[in-house]
C-alpha positions as CSV (number, residue, x, y, z in Angstrom):
1,M,119.9,52.7,123.4
2,N,119.6,54.4,120.0
3,P,123.2,54.7,118.7
4,K,122.3,57.6,116.4
5,R,120.5,59.6,119.0
6,N,123.1,59.2,121.7
7,K,126.1,59.6,119.4
8,R,128.5,62.1,120.9
9,K,130.3,64.5,118.7
10,S,134.0,64.0,118.7
11,R,136.7,66.6,119.0
12,E,137.3,66.4,115.4
13,D,133.7,67.0,114.4
14,P,133.6,70.3,112.5
15,A,130.1,71.0,113.9
16,F,131.6,71.5,117.3
17,P,135.0,73.1,116.8
18,A,137.3,73.7,119.7
19,A,138.4,77.2,120.4
20,Q,141.9,78.3,120.7
21,V,142.5,80.5,123.8
22,G,146.2,81.4,124.0
23,P,148.3,78.3,123.9
24,E,145.4,76.2,125.3
25,R,142.7,74.4,123.3
26,V,139.3,74.8,125.0
27,E,136.3,72.6,124.4
28,G,132.8,72.8,125.8
29,T,129.2,72.1,125.2
30,G,126.1,74.2,125.3
31,V,122.4,74.1,125.1
32,M,120.2,76.5,123.2
33,I,116.5,77.0,123.7
34,D,114.4,79.0,121.4
35,V,112.8,81.7,123.6
36,T,111.4,83.8,120.7
37,S,107.7,83.3,121.7
38,R,108.4,84.2,125.3
39,R,110.3,87.3,124.3
40,N,107.5,88.3,121.9
41,A,104.9,87.8,124.7
42,Q,107.0,90.0,127.1
43,L,107.2,92.7,124.4
44,A,103.5,92.5,123.7
45,L,102.7,92.8,127.4
46,K,105.0,95.8,127.8
47,E,103.3,97.5,124.9
48,T,99.9,96.8,126.3
49,E,100.9,98.1,129.7
50,E,102.3,101.3,128.2
51,R,99.1,101.8,126.2
52,F,96.9,101.4,129.3
53,R,99.1,103.7,131.3
54,T,98.9,106.4,128.6
55,I,95.1,106.1,128.4
56,F,94.7,106.1,132.1
57,E,97.0,109.0,132.8
58,N,95.8,111.2,129.9
59,S,92.1,110.5,129.9
60,P,89.8,113.6,130.3
61,A,87.5,111.2,132.2
62,G,88.1,110.6,135.8
63,M,89.4,107.1,136.4
64,I,90.3,105.1,139.4
65,I,91.6,101.6,140.0
66,G,90.4,100.0,143.2
67,D,90.4,96.7,144.9
68,T,87.2,94.7,145.7
69,S,86.9,96.3,149.1
70,G,86.7,99.8,147.6
71,R,90.2,100.9,148.5
72,I,91.6,103.3,145.9
73,I,94.9,102.0,144.4
74,R,95.3,104.6,141.6
75,A,93.5,107.7,140.5
76,N,94.2,109.7,137.4
77,Q,94.6,113.5,137.3
78,S,91.1,114.1,136.0
79,F,89.6,112.2,138.9
80,C,91.8,114.1,141.3
81,D,90.8,117.4,139.8
82,L,87.1,116.5,139.9
83,L,87.2,115.9,143.6
84,G,90.0,118.2,144.7
85,F,92.2,115.5,146.3
86,S,95.7,114.5,145.4
87,E,96.2,110.9,144.4
88,E,98.0,110.2,147.7
89,E,95.0,111.6,149.6
90,L,92.6,109.4,147.6
91,Q,94.8,106.3,148.2
92,A,94.4,106.9,152.0
93,Q,90.6,106.6,151.6
94,S,88.1,104.1,150.2
95,A,85.6,104.9,147.5
96,M,82.9,104.6,150.2
97,E,84.5,107.5,152.1
98,I,84.2,109.9,149.1
99,T,80.7,108.6,148.1
100,H,77.8,110.7,149.3
101,P,76.1,109.0,152.3
102,E,72.8,108.6,150.5
103,D,74.6,106.6,147.7
104,R,76.7,104.3,149.8
105,A,74.2,101.5,150.0
106,A,74.1,101.1,146.3
107,T,77.8,101.3,146.0
108,W,78.4,98.8,148.8
109,A,75.9,96.4,147.1
110,Y,78.1,96.5,144.0
111,Y,81.3,95.8,146.0
112,E,79.6,92.9,147.7
113,G,78.5,91.5,144.3
114,V,82.0,91.7,143.0
115,Q,83.4,90.0,146.1
116,Q,80.9,87.2,145.6
117,G,81.6,86.9,141.9
118,R,78.1,88.0,140.9
119,D,78.5,91.4,139.3
120,V,80.6,92.0,136.2
121,A,79.6,95.6,135.2
122,Y,78.0,98.5,137.0
123,A,76.7,101.9,136.0
124,Q,75.1,104.4,138.3
125,E,74.6,108.1,138.7
126,K,75.9,108.9,142.1
127,R,77.3,111.7,144.1
128,Y,80.9,112.1,145.4
129,V,81.8,114.6,148.1
130,R,84.7,116.8,147.1
131,K,87.5,117.7,149.5
132,D,86.0,121.2,150.0
133,G,82.6,119.5,150.9
134,Q,80.8,120.3,147.7
135,V,78.7,117.5,146.1
136,V,79.4,116.5,142.5
137,W,77.2,114.2,140.5
138,V,78.9,111.7,138.2
139,L,77.9,108.8,136.0
140,I,80.1,106.0,137.0
141,S,80.8,102.9,135.0
142,A,82.8,100.1,136.6
143,V,84.0,96.7,135.6
144,P,85.9,94.4,137.9
145,M,89.3,93.3,136.7
146,F,90.0,89.9,138.2
147,P,93.5,88.6,138.2
């Protein structure tokens, strides 16, 4: 046993003064851990999330966030306006349901590639079917975001 390393501070040690609480003298020990890097990382993550949310919500381009099966998790207002659906209505559907029937095979091929880890980026001119039944052509660019 290393006597210097395991040396306990005595009550009289000025580095660990006792506190006076009323008529009682109180002593205690504590442990401090530097969490600066963790706090900085949390702050950076919060700032990044806020930037992404601002871009997503205010973009003039229609944007959706979906899962690998094509379910719509989030849709920005521009995308909702483009198709005439509310975000809640879109979340109740999959991207396949709003895709024109003639474009579904190519869209499904992309989702299958993502599920199998093959595809990383996708761009296609395709048609969506609006809530009112009109067809709208779009240029879609998609990138999977794996956790």
